[in-house]
C-alpha positions as CSV (number, residue, x, y, z in Angstrom):
1,M,101.8,90.9,118.1
2,L,105.3,91.8,116.9
3,V,106.0,88.3,115.8
4,T,102.8,88.0,114.0
5,S,103.6,91.4,112.2
6,L,106.9,90.2,111.1
7,I,105.6,86.8,110.0
8,I,102.9,88.8,108.0
9,S,105.5,91.1,106.6
10,T,107.9,88.2,105.7
11,V,105.1,86.4,103.8
12,M,104.2,89.5,102.0
13,V,107.7,90.1,100.9
14,F,108.0,86.8,99.7
15,I,104.8,86.9,97.8
16,T,105.5,90.2,96.1
17,V,109.2,89.2,95.2
18,I,107.7,86.1,93.4
19,I,105.0,88.3,91.7
20,H,107.7,90.8,90.6
21,L,110.0,88.0,89.5
22,A,107.2,86.3,87.6
23,G,106.0,89.6,85.9
24,L,109.5,90.7,84.8
25,S,109.9,87.2,83.4
26,A,106.5,87.4,81.5
27,L,107.6,90.9,80.2
28,M,110.9,89.6,79.0
29,A,109.0,86.6,77.2
30,V,106.5,89.1,75.6
31,M,109.4,91.3,74.6
32,R,111.4,88.6,73.1
33,V,108.3,87.5,71.0
34,R,107.0,90.8,69.9
35,A,110.4,92.5,69.2
36,D,110.6,91.0,65.8
37,H,107.3,92.0,64.9
38,I,107.5,95.5,66.4
39,R,111.1,96.1,65.2
40,P,111.3,98.9,67.9
41,Y,114.9,99.8,66.6
42,E,113.6,101.0,63.3
43,S,111.7,104.1,64.3
44,F,111.1,106.4,67.1
45,L,107.5,105.8,67.3
46,R,108.0,101.9,67.4
47,Q,110.5,102.5,70.2
48,A,107.9,104.8,72.1
49,V,105.2,102.0,71.8
50,F,107.6,99.2,72.9
51,L,108.8,101.3,75.9
52,A,105.2,102.5,76.9
53,G,104.3,98.8,76.9
54,V,107.2,97.9,79.1
55,V,106.3,100.7,81.6
56,I,102.7,99.9,81.7
57,G,103.7,96.3,82.5
58,L,105.8,97.5,85.3
59,F,103.2,99.8,86.6
60,A,100.6,96.7,86.4
61,L,103.0,94.7,88.6
62,H,103.4,97.5,91.2
63,T,99.6,97.8,91.2
64,L,99.0,94.1,91.8
65,E,101.7,94.2,94.8
66,I,100.1,97.3,96.3
67,W,96.7,95.6,96.1
68,A,97.9,92.5,97.8
69,Y,99.2,94.5,100.8
70,A,95.6,96.5,100.8
71,I,94.0,93.1,100.8
72,V,96.0,92.1,103.9
73,Y,95.3,95.3,105.4
74,S,91.5,94.7,104.9
75,V,91.6,91.2,106.1
76,L,93.5,92.3,109.3
77,G,90.5,94.9,109.7
78,E,93.3,97.6,109.8
79,F,91.2,100.2,108.0
80,A,87.5,101.3,107.9
81,S,87.2,100.7,104.1
82,F,89.2,99.0,101.3
83,E,89.7,102.5,99.8
84,E,91.5,103.6,102.8
85,A,93.7,100.3,102.8
86,L,94.5,100.8,99.2
87,Y,95.2,104.4,99.8
88,F,97.6,103.6,102.8
89,S,99.2,100.8,100.9
90,T,99.9,102.9,98.0
91,S,101.5,105.7,100.1
92,A,103.6,103.1,102.0
93,F,104.8,101.1,99.0
94,T,105.8,104.2,97.2
95,T,107.5,105.4,100.4
96,V,105.5,108.7,100.1
97,G,104.1,108.1,103.6
98,F,101.5,111.1,103.7
99,G,100.6,110.3,107.2
100,D,97.1,111.5,106.8
101,V,96.1,107.8,107.3
102,I,97.9,105.9,109.9
103,Q,98.0,102.1,111.3
104,A,97.3,101.1,114.7
105,Q,100.3,100.0,116.8
106,P,99.9,96.2,116.3
107,W,100.3,96.4,112.5
108,R,102.8,99.3,112.0
109,M,105.7,97.0,111.3
110,V,103.7,95.6,108.3
111,G,103.5,99.1,106.8
112,A,107.1,99.9,107.6
113,I,108.4,96.9,106.0
114,E,106.0,97.5,102.9
115,S,107.9,100.7,102.5
116,A,111.1,98.9,102.3
117,N,109.9,96.2,100.0
118,G,108.3,98.7,97.6
119,F,111.5,100.7,97.6
120,L,113.4,97.6,96.4
121,L,110.8,96.4,94.0
122,I,110.6,100.1,92.4
123,G,114.4,100.0,92.2
124,W,114.3,96.6,90.7
125,S,111.8,97.9,88.1
126,T,114.0,100.9,87.4
127,A,117.0,98.6,86.7
128,F,114.9,96.4,84.4
129,L,113.7,99.3,82.5
130,L,117.2,100.9,82.1
131,S,118.3,97.4,80.9
132,V,115.6,97.4,78.2
133,I,116.5,100.9,77.0
134,T,120.2,100.1,77.0
135,R,119.5,96.9,75.0
136,L,117.2,98.8,72.8
137,R,119.8,101.5,72.0
138,S,122.4,98.8,71.4
139,A,120.0,97.1,68.8
140,E,119.4,100.4,67.3
141,F,123.1,101.0,66.9
142,D,123.6,97.4,65.2
143,W,120.7,98.0,63.0
144,L,122.2,101.4,62.0
145,D,125.6,100.0,61.5
146,R,124.1,97.2,59.3
147,R,122.2,99.8,57.2
148,A,125.5,101.8,56.7
149,K,127.6,98.7,55.9
150,N,125.1,97.7,53.4
151,R,124.8,101.2,52.0
152,D,128.7,101.2,51.5
153,E,128.5,97.9,49.9
154,D,126.1,99.2,47.2
155,L,128.4,102.0,46.4
156,P,130.4,101.9,43.1
157,G,133.9,101.7,43.7
């Protein structure tokens, strides 16, 4: 049964990494297209809306990944209901591990690897969000520098 658990876990890690990579790529594409229209570097409200969109996108990715694991648990018959599978998956993926819902011995390794997988994917999302914020700040400073330069050029002198 350990080999089956490891195979299922490996497939799930592969699937969730592909989901995450595709999702981050889609988020970057949307940001590229929308950045010129939103111009988030021009105001705090625009930045807030832009960043909220990124965070919601990241949350949607994690939700999809958590649901994928919950579906696997349901197919395996691991929990009495889908709600219980989803609750366990959320707890495992976020590494909270409440312990009020536990797995049977044959599938424990899937839950343990889900925790490691979730930890890495959440870290990847955190790095992505930090990168977005850094680029946003850089664009904001470039925009402010251009405004100051234009203002200086308009001064009589």
